C-alpha positions as CSV (number, residue, x, y, z in Angstrom):
1,M,52.6,-50.3,13.5
2,T,55.5,-48.9,15.4
3,T,54.7,-49.2,19.1
4,I,56.9,-46.3,20.3
5,I,57.8,-42.8,19.1
6,R,60.8,-40.9,20.2
7,L,59.9,-37.4,21.3
8,P,62.2,-34.5,22.2
9,D,61.8,-32.9,25.7
10,A,62.5,-29.4,26.8
11,G,66.1,-30.3,27.6
12,G,66.9,-31.6,24.2
13,E,66.8,-35.3,25.0
14,L,64.8,-37.9,23.2
15,R,62.5,-40.2,25.2
16,A,60.3,-43.1,24.2
17,Y,56.5,-42.6,24.1
18,H,54.0,-45.4,23.6
19,P,51.0,-44.0,21.6
20,R,47.5,-44.9,22.7
21,P,46.2,-47.7,20.6
22,A,42.6,-46.5,20.4
23,P,40.7,-43.2,20.7
24,L,38.2,-42.3,23.4
25,A,34.7,-43.2,22.1
26,L,33.0,-39.8,21.5
27,S,29.8,-39.5,19.4
28,P,28.0,-36.5,17.9
29,G,24.9,-35.3,19.7
30,A,22.4,-32.6,20.2
31,G,22.9,-29.4,22.2
32,F,22.9,-29.0,26.0
33,R,20.3,-28.1,28.6
34,S,22.3,-26.9,31.6
35,R,25.0,-24.7,30.0
36,T,25.5,-22.6,26.8
37,V,28.8,-23.7,25.3
38,F,30.7,-22.1,22.4
39,S,34.0,-23.2,20.9
40,A,36.1,-20.4,19.5
41,A,37.2,-22.0,16.2
42,H,40.5,-21.7,14.4
43,V,40.9,-21.1,10.6
44,V,42.6,-23.3,8.1
45,A,45.1,-21.5,5.9
46,D,45.4,-22.3,2.2
47,P,48.9,-24.0,2.1
48,F,49.3,-23.3,-1.7
49,A,48.6,-19.5,-1.4
50,D,51.6,-17.4,-2.5
51,V,51.7,-15.2,0.5
52,T,54.3,-13.4,2.6
53,P,54.3,-12.2,6.2
54,G,52.0,-9.2,6.5
55,S,50.0,-10.0,3.3
56,P,46.2,-10.7,3.5
57,A,45.3,-14.1,4.7
58,V,44.1,-16.7,2.2
59,L,42.0,-19.5,3.8
60,D,41.0,-23.0,2.7
61,W,37.3,-22.4,2.9
62,D,36.3,-26.0,2.6
63,A,38.4,-27.2,5.5
64,T,37.6,-24.1,7.6
65,L,33.8,-24.6,7.2
66,A,34.1,-28.4,7.6
67,F,35.7,-27.9,11.0
68,R,32.8,-25.7,12.1
69,R,30.3,-28.5,11.0
70,H,32.4,-30.9,13.1
71,L,31.8,-28.7,16.2
72,W,28.1,-28.2,15.5
73,S,27.7,-31.9,15.1
74,H,28.7,-32.4,18.7
75,G,26.1,-29.8,19.9
76,L,28.7,-27.0,20.4
77,G,28.1,-23.4,19.4
78,V,30.8,-21.7,17.3
79,A,32.4,-18.4,18.3
80,E,33.5,-17.1,15.0
81,A,36.2,-14.5,14.1
82,M,37.6,-14.4,17.6
83,D,41.2,-14.3,18.6
84,T,41.4,-18.1,18.1
85,A,40.8,-17.4,14.4
86,Q,43.9,-15.2,14.5
87,R,42.1,-11.9,14.6
88,G,44.9,-9.4,14.8
89,M,47.5,-12.1,14.4
90,G,47.3,-12.8,10.6
91,L,43.6,-12.4,9.8
92,D,42.6,-8.9,8.9
93,W,39.1,-7.3,9.0
94,A,38.4,-8.1,5.3
95,G,39.2,-11.8,5.9
96,A,37.2,-11.8,9.1
97,A,34.2,-10.2,7.4
98,E,34.2,-12.9,4.8
99,L,34.6,-15.6,7.4
100,I,31.6,-14.2,9.4
101,R,29.4,-14.2,6.3
102,R,30.4,-17.7,5.2
103,S,30.2,-19.2,8.7
104,A,26.8,-17.6,9.5
105,A,25.4,-19.0,6.2
106,E,26.7,-22.4,7.1
107,A,25.2,-22.2,10.6
108,R,21.8,-21.4,9.1
109,A,22.2,-24.4,6.7
110,V,22.9,-26.9,9.5
111,G,21.0,-25.3,12.3
112,G,24.1,-24.5,14.3
113,R,24.5,-21.7,16.9
114,I,27.0,-19.0,16.1
115,V,28.3,-15.8,17.7
116,C,30.8,-13.5,15.9
117,G,33.5,-11.1,16.9
118,V,33.0,-7.3,16.5
119,G,36.0,-5.1,16.9
120,S,37.9,-2.2,15.4
121,D,40.8,-4.0,13.7
122,Q,40.2,-2.2,10.4
123,L,42.0,0.7,12.2
124,I,45.7,-0.1,11.7
125,S,48.5,1.3,13.9
126,T,51.4,3.2,12.6
127,E,54.9,3.7,14.0
128,A,53.5,6.6,15.9
129,G,50.6,4.6,17.3
130,Y,46.9,4.8,16.5
131,P,46.2,8.1,14.7
132,Y,42.4,7.9,15.4
133,G,39.9,9.6,17.6
134,I,37.0,8.2,19.6
135,D,34.5,8.9,16.9
136,Q,36.6,6.9,14.4
137,I,36.8,4.0,16.8
138,R,33.1,4.0,17.3
139,A,32.5,4.1,13.6
140,A,34.8,1.1,13.1
141,Y,32.8,-0.9,15.8
142,E,29.6,0.1,14.1
143,E,30.8,-1.1,10.7
144,Q,31.6,-4.5,12.1
145,L,28.4,-4.7,14.1
146,A,26.4,-4.1,10.9
147,V,28.3,-6.9,9.1
148,V,27.5,-9.4,11.9
149,E,23.9,-8.4,12.3
150,E,23.3,-8.5,8.5
151,A,24.8,-12.0,8.5
152,G,22.2,-13.0,11.1
153,A,24.6,-13.8,13.9
154,Q,24.9,-12.7,17.5
155,A,27.6,-10.2,18.2
156,V,30.5,-10.6,20.6
157,V,31.9,-7.1,21.2
158,M,35.7,-7.6,21.5
159,A,38.3,-5.4,23.1
160,S,39.8,-2.8,20.8
161,R,43.6,-2.2,20.6
162,A,42.8,1.3,19.2
163,L,40.6,2.2,22.1
164,A,43.1,0.9,24.6
165,A,45.7,3.1,23.0
166,V,43.8,6.4,22.7
167,A,41.2,6.3,25.6
168,R,41.7,9.0,28.1
169,G,40.1,7.0,30.9
170,P,37.0,5.1,31.9
171,E,34.7,7.8,30.4
172,D,35.7,6.9,26.9
173,Y,34.9,3.3,27.4
174,L,31.5,4.2,28.8
175,E,30.8,6.5,25.8
176,I,31.9,4.0,23.1
177,Y,30.2,0.9,24.6
178,G,27.1,2.9,25.5
179,Q,26.6,4.1,22.0
180,L,27.3,0.7,20.5
181,L,24.9,-1.1,22.9
182,R,22.1,1.4,22.2
183,Q,22.4,0.6,18.5
184,A,22.6,-3.2,18.7
185,R,19.5,-4.9,17.5
186,E,19.8,-7.9,19.9
187,P,21.7,-8.4,23.2
188,V,25.4,-8.9,22.7
189,V,28.2,-10.6,24.6
190,L,30.9,-8.3,25.9
191,H,34.4,-9.7,25.8
192,W,37.1,-8.7,28.3
193,L,40.4,-10.1,26.9
194,G,43.4,-9.8,29.2
195,P,46.9,-8.7,28.3
196,M,48.2,-12.2,28.5
197,F,46.2,-12.9,25.3
198,D,47.1,-9.5,23.8
199,P,49.7,-7.2,25.4
200,A,48.2,-4.3,23.5
201,L,45.1,-4.5,25.8
202,E,47.0,-3.6,29.0
203,G,44.9,-1.2,31.0
204,Y,41.6,-2.0,29.3
205,W,38.5,-0.3,30.8
206,G,40.7,2.7,31.6
207,S,42.9,1.3,34.4
208,T,45.7,-1.2,35.1
209,D,44.1,-1.7,38.5
210,L,41.8,-4.7,37.9
211,D,39.4,-3.6,40.6
212,V,38.9,-0.2,39.0
213,A,38.6,-1.8,35.6
214,T,36.0,-4.2,36.9
215,R,33.9,-1.3,38.2
216,T,33.9,0.4,34.8
217,F,33.0,-2.9,33.1
218,L,30.1,-3.4,35.5
219,D,29.0,0.2,34.9
220,V,28.7,-0.4,31.2
221,I,26.6,-3.5,31.8
222,E,24.4,-2.0,34.5
223,A,23.6,0.9,32.2
224,H,22.3,-1.4,29.5
225,P,21.4,-4.8,31.0
226,D,18.7,-5.4,28.3
227,K,21.4,-5.2,25.6
228,V,23.9,-7.5,27.3
229,D,23.3,-11.2,26.9
230,G,26.5,-12.0,28.8
231,I,30.1,-11.4,29.3
232,K,33.1,-13.4,28.2
233,V,36.0,-13.1,30.8
234,S,39.5,-14.1,29.6
235,L,41.7,-13.1,32.5
236,L,42.9,-16.5,33.7
237,D,41.9,-15.6,37.2
238,A,39.2,-17.9,38.5
239,Q,38.4,-16.0,41.7
240,R,38.1,-12.7,39.9
241,E,35.7,-14.3,37.4
242,I,33.6,-15.8,40.2
243,D,33.4,-12.4,42.0
244,L,32.4,-10.7,38.7
245,R,29.9,-13.4,37.9
246,R,28.2,-12.8,41.3
247,A,28.1,-9.1,40.7
248,L,26.3,-9.3,37.3
249,P,22.7,-8.0,37.0
250,D,20.0,-10.7,36.8
251,G,19.7,-12.2,33.4
252,V,23.3,-11.4,32.3
253,R,25.3,-14.6,31.8
254,C,29.0,-15.2,32.4
255,Y,30.8,-17.1,29.7
256,T,34.2,-18.3,31.0
257,G,37.1,-17.7,28.7
258,D,39.5,-19.1,31.4
259,D,41.5,-21.8,29.7
260,F,43.2,-22.7,33.0
261,H,40.2,-23.2,35.3
262,Y,37.3,-24.0,33.1
263,P,36.1,-27.3,34.7
264,E,35.5,-25.7,38.1
265,L,34.0,-22.5,36.7
266,I,31.6,-24.4,34.5
267,A,30.6,-26.8,37.3
268,G,30.0,-23.7,39.5
269,D,29.0,-23.5,43.2
270,D,25.9,-22.9,45.3
271,Q,25.9,-19.3,44.1
272,G,26.0,-19.9,40.3
273,F,28.2,-21.1,37.4
274,S,29.7,-20.0,34.2
275,H,28.7,-20.9,30.7
276,A,31.6,-21.3,28.3
277,L,33.2,-19.6,25.3
278,L,36.7,-21.2,25.1
279,G,39.5,-21.6,22.6
280,I,40.5,-24.9,24.3
281,F,37.1,-26.3,23.2
282,D,38.5,-26.2,19.6
283,P,40.7,-29.3,20.2
284,L,38.6,-30.6,23.1
285,G,35.2,-30.2,21.3
286,P,33.8,-33.8,21.3
287,L,35.2,-34.5,24.8
288,A,33.9,-31.2,26.2
289,A,30.5,-31.9,24.7
290,Q,30.3,-35.3,26.3
291,A,31.3,-33.8,29.7
292,V,28.6,-31.2,29.5
293,R,26.0,-33.9,28.6
294,V,27.0,-35.6,31.8
295,L,26.6,-32.3,33.6
296,D,23.1,-32.0,32.1
297,T,22.1,-35.1,34.2
298,G,23.2,-33.3,37.4
299,D,26.4,-35.5,37.7
300,V,29.0,-32.9,38.6
301,I,31.5,-35.5,39.7
302,G,31.2,-37.3,36.3
303,F,31.6,-34.0,34.5
304,R,34.8,-33.2,36.5
305,E,36.2,-36.7,35.9
306,L,35.9,-36.2,32.2
307,L,37.1,-32.6,32.0
308,D,39.7,-32.2,34.8
309,P,42.3,-34.4,33.1
310,T,42.2,-32.0,30.1
311,V,43.5,-29.1,32.1
312,E,47.2,-30.1,31.8
313,L,46.9,-30.0,28.0
314,S,45.1,-26.7,28.1
315,R,47.7,-25.1,30.4
316,H,50.4,-26.4,28.1
317,L,48.9,-24.9,25.0
318,F,48.1,-21.6,26.7
319,Q,51.5,-21.2,28.5
320,A,53.2,-17.9,28.1
321,P,53.4,-16.2,25.7
322,T,49.7,-17.2,25.8
323,R,48.8,-15.5,22.5
324,F,50.6,-18.2,20.6
325,Y,48.2,-20.9,21.8
326,K,46.7,-20.9,18.3
327,T,49.8,-22.8,17.0
328,G,49.0,-25.7,19.3
329,V,45.3,-25.7,18.5
330,V,46.0,-25.9,14.7
331,F,48.7,-28.5,15.2
332,L,46.3,-30.7,17.1
333,A,43.6,-30.2,14.3
334,W,46.2,-31.4,11.8
335,L,47.1,-34.5,13.9
336,A,43.4,-35.2,14.4
337,G,42.8,-35.2,10.6
338,H,40.7,-32.1,10.4
339,Q,43.1,-30.6,7.9
340,S,45.7,-31.9,5.5
341,H,48.6,-29.7,6.6
342,F,50.2,-27.8,9.4
343,A,50.4,-24.4,7.8
344,M,49.0,-21.3,9.5
345,V,47.9,-17.8,8.5
346,G,50.9,-15.5,8.9
347,G,53.3,-18.4,9.2
348,Q,52.3,-18.8,12.9
349,Q,53.1,-22.6,12.7
350,S,56.7,-21.5,13.7
351,A,55.6,-19.8,16.9
352,R,56.0,-22.8,19.2
353,S,59.1,-25.1,19.6
354,L,59.3,-28.7,18.6
355,P,59.5,-29.9,22.2
356,H,56.3,-27.8,22.9
357,L,54.5,-29.5,20.0
358,A,55.8,-32.9,21.0
359,R,54.4,-32.5,24.5
360,A,51.0,-31.3,23.1
361,Y,50.9,-34.5,21.0
362,E,51.7,-36.7,24.0
363,L,49.0,-35.1,26.2
364,A,46.3,-35.1,23.5
365,D,47.1,-38.7,22.6
366,G,46.9,-39.7,26.2
367,L,43.4,-38.2,26.5
368,G,42.3,-40.1,23.4
369,L,41.5,-37.0,21.4
370,F,42.7,-38.3,18.0
371,P,40.0,-40.2,16.1
372,D,42.8,-42.1,14.3
373,P,45.8,-42.5,16.7
374,E,47.9,-44.1,13.9
375,L,47.4,-41.1,11.6
376,A,48.4,-38.8,14.4
377,R,51.5,-40.8,15.1
378,R,52.5,-40.8,11.4
379,R,52.1,-37.1,11.2
380,M,54.0,-36.5,14.4
381,T,56.8,-38.7,13.0
382,D,56.8,-36.7,9.7
383,L,57.2,-33.5,11.6
384,L,60.0,-34.9,13.7
385,A,61.8,-36.1,10.6
386,V,61.7,-32.6,9.1
387,H,63.5,-31.5,12.2
388,G,66.1,-34.2,11.9
389,V,64.7,-36.6,14.5
390,A,64.9,-40.2,13.1
391,Q,62.7,-43.0,14.6
């Protein structure tokens, strides 16, 4: 086995890296007692599909569902058809609906917990924008909610690009969400996805002033507390999440979606804590699960000792432009042996540079995330060779 690998840095220079000889010992296990934890899961593209940019996604269903079984085996819940699954970045509503049906059936078969994204992405923008009215957006949401409920899954009501584009102000958000919540059979999770994840969502909840937007968000929840299981906050602003968490009605949970500050938010303080619904828990799944089991014993320090070192990798994967974090997530799944290739829906494997991917490999390997470090090293070497980097 070669003991070093030459990796390119951001300045175009090659440097020697000594891969870790053995992985971190991480075993499957049951669910958690102290926190509810979901991993937003990526999808595996079919590498042999004859597709072009903009054409419908074709998935490798066996590999996609096998990865979900991997997450469930470690006690994690799966958040399906969310932005990590490339909703709005290669996966259209038809593909997402099939993904929801198949994953929900798989969850029932193995006893796994699942929540699924509900949006309005069957409404496609044109050069002139979104030619839809509020009633059409509501109907799109209702169609997707019906698919999720018929599949037997819990709904995560996602932010709508169409609503962000056509809403006249907070009143339209109150109307749409109010009607949807009244129709929901079971309590849902409301998702506030910030513009760093999707620029089309700038000004969501009717204002670019986050204090005003937060007030509208809380108004929706306070009007229907019995229909809101919780909120997922993806703003990458720890203090704002803490303030929002403390303002929630009793019984409404906060699921952190903050891939920069998740250890401290999950650990919490003397006034509460956040549960988790995170894209970074796709590559971190087994390690995150072990950390939460430590937290279940009341050992906050031990939890932080396991999870804090992962933040550097997460901040690297989610660096601006944040929406392209999926490339790093899928890349690490390939290196870890969860899929046979590094191809993505919509050709998104090209969205990050070689130095970015090299650093992701180095950080993940240093954490011991790869079950077979030698396989990861060989695959990293193969990718480098394609880019003209000889070892």
